[in-house]
N, C-alpha and C positions, 0 to 999 in steps of 0.2 A: 503492499499499499503505500503511495506518495506521501511523501510528510505533510503534506498543505493538506491531504483528505481525512487523515487522522485527527478524530477526535480532541482529543486533547491538545493537538496542534494548532488544532484554531481557536481555540480559548486561549492557546498561551499567544498567538499571534495576535489576536481581539486585545489582549491585555495590554502588549507591547502599543500598540499603535490607536491607542486608547489618548485622546483628547486629557482629560483630568490626568492623568499622566506626566504630562509634560516630555522634559526632557529626561532621559534617564537618567542622567550624570545629578538631575536636580531630586529624583523620586528615590536615589539611594540615599541623596547627604538624610542626616538628622535633620531633625524640626530648628527654622531658623526662626528665634523671635524677635518679636520688635517692641520698642515702650514709644507712646502719643503722647506726646503733651497736651492736652489738653485745657476748657478754661478754669481760674481757679488754683491752676499750679498740681493740678489730678491727675493720672498716668492710668493710660489704658494700655492693657497689653493683647498682644496678637500673632500667630503665629502660622507660617507658611509651612506647604509641603505636610510631611507625616504630623495630624495631629497631637497634640499635649493629650494625657488622657488624665480625666479626672477637673480638667478645666470648665468651668461654667461659662456660655456665651458671654460678650459683654455689649448690650444693645448702644451703645453710645460707638463701635466700633463700628458695627454696621450703618449707624448713621451718619457716620464720615466717609467710609470705603465705597456704601454702593450707592444707587440711581436716588433720587433722580439729581445729574452732576457729575461727575466723573473726576478722580479724585488720581494724584502719582506722586511715586515715591522716589525721590534723588537722596542717593548716599553715597559715600567716601569712604571705602575701606581703611580704617586708621590700624596698622599693625606695621611689625617692622623696627627697627633703628630709628635714630635719633631725627637723621636726615628724611625717614618716607614718613613722620610723623607733623615733621613741620611742613613738608610738599601738603600732604593733606588736611593739615587744618589751614593752610592758605587757601588753597583749593577750597573749602567748607565755607571759609568767608567770603571767598567771592563768587560766591554760586549763594548765600546768604545777599549777597548787596544785590544781582540782577536779580532776581527772586523779589524783587521789591519794584522792580521797575518796569514799564513798558505794558506790554499785554496781559503780567501778571499780575497788575494792580490791582483789577478785581477778581484776584480768585485770593483764599482764604491758604495762609502761612503756617503751619506749625511743626514743633522740633519733633524730630524723629530718629529712636534708636535703634539700631538692630543689632544683637546679641546672638551668644549663645546659648541654649538653657542650659548648659552645664558648666557655664560661669565660667571665669580665667581672664587673663590681659589678653591682647592681644587680636580678641575675636569681635571687634567691633566695629560699626560702621553705623558714623556722625552724618545727621540727613533730616531729608524734612518732607511733609506730605503737606503739597498742592492741591488744593480742591478746587476747583472749576463747579460754579453752581451752576455754569449755562451751558458745558460739555462744549465748549466750541474749540473744531478742528485748529485754528489760531492758536489755541494753548499748545494744543501736540506738536505743533512746526515749531513753533517757537522751544519748547525744549529739548528739539533733535536739537536744532539749532546751534542752542545754548555747549551741547554739548560736543558739537564737530566743531567748537572753539572754543576747546579743552583738549588736543591732541595729546599732550606726555600724560604719564604716568604719574601721578594715581590717575583712573577713569573715573567719572561719574558711573554710578548705577541707574539708570532707569527703570522704572515699571509702572505700571496701570491698575488700575483697579478695574473689575465690571461684578455686572450680577448676573445671575444664569433664571429660565425659569422657575426654577424651584427654591431660589431666593438664596441662592447660596455666593459666600461670594469668593471672585476668585483675583491670580494677580499676576500677572505675564509680562515678563521683564521685556526690555529691546532687547534686542544686539547689533552692534554695527557687523556690516559685510565688508572686508576693504577693500573701495576705491567701489561698492556695487552700495552705498543706502545703508539704511536701517531696513532691520528686521524684526516680529515679535516673535519668543517661544511661546513653549506650550505654557498653559495654565499650570497654577502651585494654588491650589484651595487655601482660602484662608478658613481660620478656625481662632479658638480660644486659646488661651494660653494662663498659667499660674501666674498668678505675680511674686517673683522672685524673692527671696529672705535678704538680697543685698542688692542696692539698686546696682544694677553692671554695669556701670561704668566708674565704680571705688576700688574693683582691683585693679584697673588700668592708673588711677590717679599719681601714684608715683613715676611714671613713662608721661605724663599729660602737665603737670601742674603743682605738683605737692612732692618733689623732690627729695629724694633720702638722704640725699648729699652731693657735695660740690660736682663731681664731677658727672652726674646725670645732668644737672644744669648746663653745666657748661657742653657738652655735648649738642645742646639744641643749639648755644649762641654760634657753636664753632659753625653747625650747617645754618648758620643765617649769614656769614657771613659773604658770602657772592652776592646776594640782592639788599641787606642792611650793612655800611660800611663801617657806621658806630660801632656794631656787633666784635669786628677785632678791637676797637678802641678801648672798651670794657674787659676782654678778654687779656689783652697786654697789665691792664690796673688789676684784676683778677690774678694772674699770674704770676705776678711782684709778691701777692703776699703771699705766708708759710701754710701751709694745707695744716699744719697742727699749732692753733695757739691756747696762751691760757690765760684766763683770768688772774691779773692781781691782787691786793691784799686788799683793796679797796674795794665795796659793795655796786657792785654791775644794777638799776633799776631800770628797765623798760616800762614806760605807759605807752599803753594802744588804747584805741576807740575809735568808732566812725571818725566820720567829716561831720565838725561843728557840736563838739560834744564836750568841747575846751580842750583838748589836749596837749598846743601849742604855748596857749598858755599857763600852764597847769606844766609843761616839761620848764618853761624858762622860767618860772616862779622855784618850783623846786632846784632846780639846776643854781640858781642866784642864793637860794638858803644853804646849801649845803655844799656850797662853793665846790661845786661839781663840773665837769667838764659836760657838755649839751651834744651830742651827736645826735643823728639823723638818720632814717632808709630810705630810700637812694641816698647813700652819700652825695656831699656836694660836686665830687672827683664826677660823677657819672650821670647827677641830678639833669645837666641841661638836656640828655638825650630821652629824658623821661617819655616825651611827647610822641617821639616815635615811635617806641614801644608799645606803649598806652594805646597805639591803633592796630597792633597787632593782634594775632589771637592767643588764647590764653597760653597755648605753651611756653611761647615767645616771649608774652610781656612777664607772666611768671617765672622763666628762665632769668630777664634781666634783673628785677625784685631778689630773686633769691642767688644772686653771685653781689650784688647788692647787699644784701648780710655779710656775707664771709668776708667784703672789704671792711666795710662795717667791723665786724668783730677785730681785724689784724687790727682796727683801732682802738678798740676795745680794751684788748691786750695789753698794748702801749698803755693810753690812759690810765687805767685801771693801776698801776702798781705808782702812780703819783696821787692819784686823788681818786673819790667817788665820779661816779659816770652816771648818764640820765639818757637815756636810747627815747628821741620818737619813733617812735613804732622800731619793728624788729621780724622774727620771721613767722609770729601769729598771725600778722597780717597779709603775709605773703601765702601761707596755704589757708586762714579764713576765704577768701576772696575767690583763691581756685575752686573749693570744695564748692560753694554754694553757686559757684557759675556754674562746676561742668556737670554737678549731681541736678539734677532736671527734676522739674515735682515741690511737690512741699517742702513742708519742715519733717514728716515722717517717711520723707526717702532721702535722708542725710544719714550717713555712718552711724552707728549706733554708739554708746557712751564706750569709749575705752577702746574704741577700734585701733592698729596701729597706726592709721592715717595721722590722729591727731600728734602722733609721737612726737617729739621733737630730734632733729636732724642729729646723727650719732658723731658726725664730725664738725658741727658749729656748735661756738665757745657760749654756753647756755649762761644767763645772767641770773642774779639771785634772787630777783621778785619781778612778779609783772604784774601789774595795773593795766584794769581796764575798765574802762569810764565811760558812761552811759549817763543821757536823758531821757526824756521819752521821748518820742515822735512828733510831739507840738513842738516841746523846745525848738528841737533840732531845725526843724522848719525855719521857725523864724530866726533862727542865729543865720544859717542858710540863704534866708533873704535879704537879710542885713551883710551878708560879707561881699556878695559883688566880685565873689572871684571865681576864674575859670574853672570850670571841672573837669577830672577825666571821663569817660566814658564811665566806669562804675560808679564814681559817686552821683553822679547824673542818675543811676540807672537807680542805684541807695534811695532817692528821691521820688521816684515814677513808682517804684515796683516794694511793696511796701512785704510781701512775701520773701524776695530778694533780703531786703533788712534785715528781716528776720532768722534766716541762713544766716548770713554773714552772721549775726548775733549769739546765737545757739553755738555755731562753729569758736566763734571765742573761746564760751563755756565750757565747751569740750576739751579743749586743748587738755594736757598732759605731757607733764617733767621739762619743763614743770607746767605748772595752771595758772588761770588767770586768776587775780584778786579781784572783785566788782568793787567799784565804788561808783556812789551817783553820784555825780557832778551838777545837779540842779542847784546846790546853795550858791548863797553867795562864794566870789572866789578867794576871800579871805578864810571862808568855812569850809570849803574843796581843799585848799593848802593844806591847811591842818588838819583834816583827814588824812591826807596823803602823806605826809611828815612822821601824824600818829601810826602809819602802819609797815613806812618804813623802818620805824626804828623800833617796832615792835619783831619785824619781822628780820631787820640784816644785824640785827649786833651780836 
């Protein structure tokens, strides 16, 4: 009997050619999950390919991915060494800027994170969900043109979602055929996915912005030297600093806090009262390049601030042999802003208390005391309005996004080894100064 006439063979051929199976390689892969950020900083999880067992459907996913309208996913693979990550981060930032212009302005844009359900670093795809409520063919053509304008690796990955008569959702990736345009691959079924115990981006944070040691941050800035000339100048200054420095016999006190909490005033007053040296992070030798790095993605921005901390550590080691040292911001600021920026969703999605990401870097000089100044959101806004100073991107986000501000504040309070001693900076300057000096006296004798 011919193979094609055998009943079992016919069933096998039918399964292999089934549209629902899509490409064979895709069918053999483990399920891939996505975290979609919704209004109110909540997250909805869904899977493509094989379905996750025990997961319950989320009606919010169907409302965003299915008809009416058309939704697209556009993502960037986030793996490899520092150079690959820098390229991916800059491409991701470029895509975000483009997706807010031209024909995309009529679409909804949401943050989308792709991850493997088994967790771990190096398997992430940072991207976006673009929903066109009118399902215009112009949107698809504009997206394909956007991909054509990104010829170098890493290449963005585009897929679109559709429903079928059985009310099932499908995801169909687009693939570029060299010199022959684009084609759609077979569909992958969209289904529910359980919410992971830990936000999928957390295992990747030590490579993406919360650097555990100097060399990790240095590798990122080294990868930036071809297109950011100032990165080489920062690296030259860092390389002049000893890799291991030790604090002198005088106390080192770091004062942290959101902008407009009175931090600058308090640090100056405390340094005057204690006849201490006042240092700032980033230090003056690199602060003139702050605006350049503030316009870059998180991984580059945080590498700049991290290396600034190591330069300050060298200054602390020298100055603390002669007098007390007060530091206006240090590692806690660098870490909290990176965590709050990279971890999508609300407060409940932050790494839990005592997670290793909140630990001090093993090769960075530790202070004796870290003070965290806080004021109410209303008072902060009043002070900001009265300052009239230029703001960084993150400072502007603190003003407009209350969830982001709360995430930063919670991360500050979860820092360990050393942790932050929280002080209410709402009273008068004289009262705040008295409280600060009292805490220093009780903890640094």
